[in-house]
N, C-alpha and C positions, 0 to 999 in steps of 0.2 A: 221091585219094579223101578225102571228108570225112565225119565223124560229126556229126550235129546232135542236140542235146538241147533240148527245149522244156519250159519250166517250167509251173507250175500256172496262171498267168495266161494263158499261151498256149493253154491247154486249157480255159479256164473255161466257154465256151459255144460254140455252133455257129459264130458269126462269128469268134471267135478261132481255132478249129480250122481254118476255111477259110483264114485268113491263114497259119497255120503250114504247112498243106498246100501252098499256093501257093509258099511259100519252098522247101519240100523238093523240089517238082516242077520248080522253075525251073532246076536245074543237075543234069546227069546224074552229076556227081561226088558228089552227096548220096545216098549209097547206104544208109546206116544212120541210122535216126531213133530216138531214145530219148525217151520221154514221161513226164511226171509225171501225177499224178491231177489232175482239174480243181480249180482254185483258186477264190478268191472272184470273183464277178461284180460285186460292189460292196462298199464297206467294211462294210456290215451283214451280208453274206452269210457262209456257213460253208463252209470247204473240205471237199471230199469225204473227205479223210483223216480229218478231225475227225468227220464224220458216221459213218464206219466205226468210229472209236473209241467213239462213242456206241452203236453197235450192240453192240459187245463188252461195254460196261458194262451195257447194258440186259439182255443175256443173263445176266450175272452176277447181276443183281438179281431178274429175273423168270423166268428160264429160257428166254426166247425174245427174239429181236431184231426182231420184226415191225414195231413202230411206227417205230423208228429206220430200219430198212432201207427202208421205203417212200420216205423222202426220197432215199436213194441211187438207187433205181430211177428215180425221177422225174428226177433230174439227168441220168442217162445217156439215158433215153428222150427227154428234151427235146433233147439234143444230136443224137441220131440223127434226130429229126424235123426239126430245123433244118437238117441237112445233106441232107435228102431222100434218106437212105441206106437202101437195102434191106438191112437187117440185123436179124435177130431174136436178141437176146441173152437172151431170157426163160429159156432153159435154163441158161445160165451164171449168171444172177442167182439162180435158184432153188437151184442147187447151192451157191453161196456162202452164201446164207441158211441152207441146211440144214447146211453145215459149221460155221458160227458157232454155230448152235443145238446142234450135237452136241459142242461144246467145243473147236473149233479155237482156237489161241492168238491172243493180241493182235496179234502180228506178222502172222499170216495175215490177220486182219480188216483191218488197216491197209493191207496191200499190195494189196488187191483194187481199189483205185481206179486204180493204175497198170496193173494187169492188164487191166481192162475198157477203160480209155482206149486202151491199145495195140491191143486187138482192134478197136475201132471206127476208129481212125486207119489201121490196116493195111487195113481194108476200104475206107475212103474213098480211100486212095492206090493201092488195088489192088496192095498189096505183101504179102509173106509176113509172118506174125506168128511171132516166135520168143520163147518164154517165157523170162524171165530165170532161171527155175528150172532151165533146161537149161544155163545159162552161168555163173552166179555161185555160187561154192562157199564155204561156211563150215565150220569144224570143229565137233565136237560141243559145244564150249564157246561157240560163237558168234563165234569169231575168223575174220576174213576170210582166205581162202587165196588169196593173189595169184597164185602160180605155177600152182597147180592150175586156177584160174579162167582164167588166160590161155591155158593149153594147151587146155582144153575149149572156150572161146569161139573161139579161132583156128581150131580144127578144124571147128566147126559153121558159123561165119560164112564160111569160105572156100568153102563150097558154095552160098552164097546170092548172088543177083544184086541183092539189096536187101531190107531188112526193117525192121519196126517192133518195138521191144523195150521192154517196161516197165522203168522205173527203180525204184530204192529197195530192191529185195529180191533174195534168192537163197535157197538151201536148205542145210540141214545134211545130214550123211550119212544120217540117217534119213528125209529128205524133208520135215522140218518147215521151214516158211518162217521166214527170219530177215531182218529189215530192217536197213538202215543207220540212222544217226541222221537227224533231220529234215534235209531238203535232200539226202538221199542219192542222188537221181536224178542229181545232178551227178557223183557218184562213179561211178555206172553208166556214164554217157556216157564218162567218162575211161577206164574199164576196156575198153569196146568200142573206143575209139579206139586204145588200145594193141594190142588183139588183132588188129585189121585193119590195123595200121601206117598209120593215117590221116596225111595231110599236115597236117591241122589239125582241131582239135575245136572246133566252134562251139556255144556255149551261148547259146540264145535266151531272153530274158526280157522284162521290161517296162520296162527302163531302157536308155539309150544306151551304158552302160558304167560303169566305176568312176569316181567323182568324187573330187576331192582330199579332200573331207570330206563329212560328212552334210548333204544338201541341206535337211533339216529345220532345221538350225542356220544354214547359209549358203545362202540360196536361189539364189544365182547361182554356186555352186561350179563350178570348171572341170572338164572331162573329163580323165582321165588317158589319153593315147593308148597308152602302153605301160608294162607292169609286168613285173618278173621274177618267177619262181616264189617267190623268197625274200621279195620285197616283198609279194606276195599273201598269203603265210602270215602275215606280221606284221600287215598291215592287217585280214585276215579274223579273226584271233584277237582283235583289239582292237575288233571290232564292225562292220567293213565287210562286210555280209552279202549282197553281190551273188552270191557264189559260195561253195560249200562248200569250206573250206580243204583238206580231205582229198583233194579230186579232183586235186590236184597229183601225188600219189604214183604212180599208174599211168602217166600220160603222161610223168613225169620219167624213167622208165626207158627211154623211147624218144625223149626230147627232142622231144615233139610240142607245138607252140604251141597255146594256147587263145585263141579270140576271143569276147568278149562282144558279143552283138548284140541289137537290140531288135525283137521281132516286130511291134510297132506303129509302128516307124519303120525299116524295113529298109534305107533309104538311108544311114543313119548308119554311119560306119566302125567304131564301137565301140572297145573296148579290147583290144589284143593282149597276151597274157601269154606271155612267152618264157623259154626255159631260161636260168637265171642265168649259167652258164658261157659260153654263146654271146653273151650281152649283154656280159659283162665282157671277152670276147676281141675285141669289136668287130664281130661278125657282125650284130648288130642295133643300130641307132643311133636315138637320140632327142635332141631339143634338151636341151642341158646344163641341169641344174637341181640345186639344193642338196638339196631334198627332193622326194619323189614324192607323199606323201599324209599325212593326219592322221586318226587314228581313236582312239576311246576308248570306255570303258564306265564306268558308275556302280556304286556299291554294293559296293566292295571294303572289306576290313577288314585292318588290320595289327596284328601282335602285336609290340610293341617290347620287346625283352629286353636288359637291362643286367647285366653281370657283370664285375667287375674281373679283369684277366688272362685274359679269355676266350680270347685268342689262344694262350695257353700250355697250355690244357686240352685234351688229346687226346680227341676223340670228342664234344665239346660239341654241335656242330651235329647230329651223328647222333642224340643223345639227344633233342634238341628235335624233330627230324623224326619220331622214333619215337612220341612223344606224339601228334603230329598224325595220324600214320598210324593209331594205335589209335582215334582219334576220327573216322576216315574224313574227314579234312580234307586236301584237296589244296592244295599250295603253288603259287602262280602266279609269284611273284618272291621274292627273298630278299636285299635289300641288307644290307650289313654294315659295321661299323667295327671298330676294334681291341678295343673292349669292348662292342660292341653287335651285335645281330642282329635283323632285322625281317622275318619271314616275312609275305608278303602273300597273302591268301586271298580267294576270291570270297564276299563276305558275303551276297549275295543267296540263296545256296544253303545257308547255315549258320544254324541256330538260335542266336541270341545267347547263350543259356544254355550251349550246347555250347562255344561260343568261350570263354566265361568259365571253364568247367570245364577246358578245355585249358590256358588261361593259368595257372590255379592248379596244375595238375599240372606244368607246366614250371618254375614257381617252386620247387615242393617237390622234384621229381626231379632237376632240373639245378642246384639251389642258386643260382638267379639272385638278384641283389641287388634287381632290380625288374622287374616284368612288367606291361605296360599294354596294353590293347586299344583301338584307335581304329577306329571304324566310320564309315560314310558318306563313303568316299573314292572319287574318280573317277580312273582312270588314263587318260592321254592319251599316245599314241605318235606321235612325229614320225619318219617312215620314209623312207629313200631311200639309194641307193648313193652319191649325191653327197656325203653327209655326211662320208665318209672322206677326201674330196679338198678340202674347203673349210674353211678355218680360220674359227673364230668362229661356227660353227653353234649350239653350245650357248649362247653369249653372246646370240645373237639370240633364242633361245627364252626365256631367262630375262629379257631386257630387255622382250620383248613382254608377258610375264605381269606383270612388275613395273609397267610403264606402265599396265596395266589394273587395278592394285590387287589382284592375285591372289597369295595366299601359296602357295608350293610346299611341300608337306608331305614330299615324298620324291623322290629322283632315282635312276634306274636306267638303265644303258646296257649293251647287249650287247657282247661282245668283238669282234664283227665290225664295229662302228661303223655298222651298218645302221639302228639305231633308237635313239632317246632317249626314255625314258618318264619322265613326271613325274606325281606324285600331287597332286591339289588337292581341296578340299572339294566334295562333290556339288553344292552350290549355286553353285559357281563354274564348273562344267563347260562350259556353253554359252558363257559369256563368254570362257573360256580358248580354246576352239576358234576362236571368231571372231577373237580377238586373234592367234593363231598364223597363221590363214589370211591376215589382213591383213599380217602381218610378212613372209611368204614369197611370197605370190601377189598 
């Protein structure tokens, strides 16, 4: 049995939905289908989810969402017409509009794209529609309840011969809709795969799979045929956005592989994502390689802290982190030396003035000799299980960057030797990725 999830581009218009439906209908093992809301039809278009956020905002400003909601109605009615589908969703549309106008929450508004898309895809495939609200459970604080969800979903889905399920959302105990973060339909698909004990979870999108690095930087970047769960987490965190990194957690509990497939090129094999322990035990094999992928992000900031005999001062790091916690600043990495500590934070989400205030508080409260903030850093991760078995990997990284005239501002390596992270100036980011790609591939 397989669970298929189709992303927003696979639902963007009638032609895309037809392609997805043909894929789902081609194999009797494709029993459960999870769908996203319709995405962009072209680069200038607007995703349905963003149209629904506009509905919510219009209601807050004017008391009603009619103008923005008209665009939502047109998108779905156009898809239905393009499919020649005998389906009247006018009642559902009116109810959603009425609920938003009556004060339904932002999550409710945003989730209706997936809800309506699943209704029409279920009708087109002639399958049962099962609402995610009956399957996906959150607690009163909005935390996902994995075991409660798995029990509820397994019980309901065991009675179904095949169904279409909306992604992205579930409900709290009071019935209020709660969404996952953006891309959360990937997580829903993973939850369903675990609940039905699927053999594989196929995630259908608009690319052939994971590439070694960003194709916008290296236009002929190679495809990665196989990744482990851990490699996926590292690459996704650092900016490889093919798949929501949190979708690993449900399938990991049942060791279910994930395969990335392209709706618009279904003949491509895609990328298989496998349980790390099974890969390391030899159950899954791939051509030996030093690294698997390269990923990175710009706009980080570092707080360089110096204090003599820091290593002898009990609780120093805790006091530094307490200051950052009070300022609501999350630490991404924290390289250190005997008298230095350098918390790295996501500068794109932090007001520079808040960062400077935090630095001043660290200086005064922790008695630091010197505190300096450095902004405009890009972090690049070189990821792969082969790094722990191959001598000289770090030397190749540093040599490639040196040959390109790129100064390394910081180095950080995880204890598992699965990744090596370097910080460079934002302006050197693209050249650094190209240089690393050439060095290893």
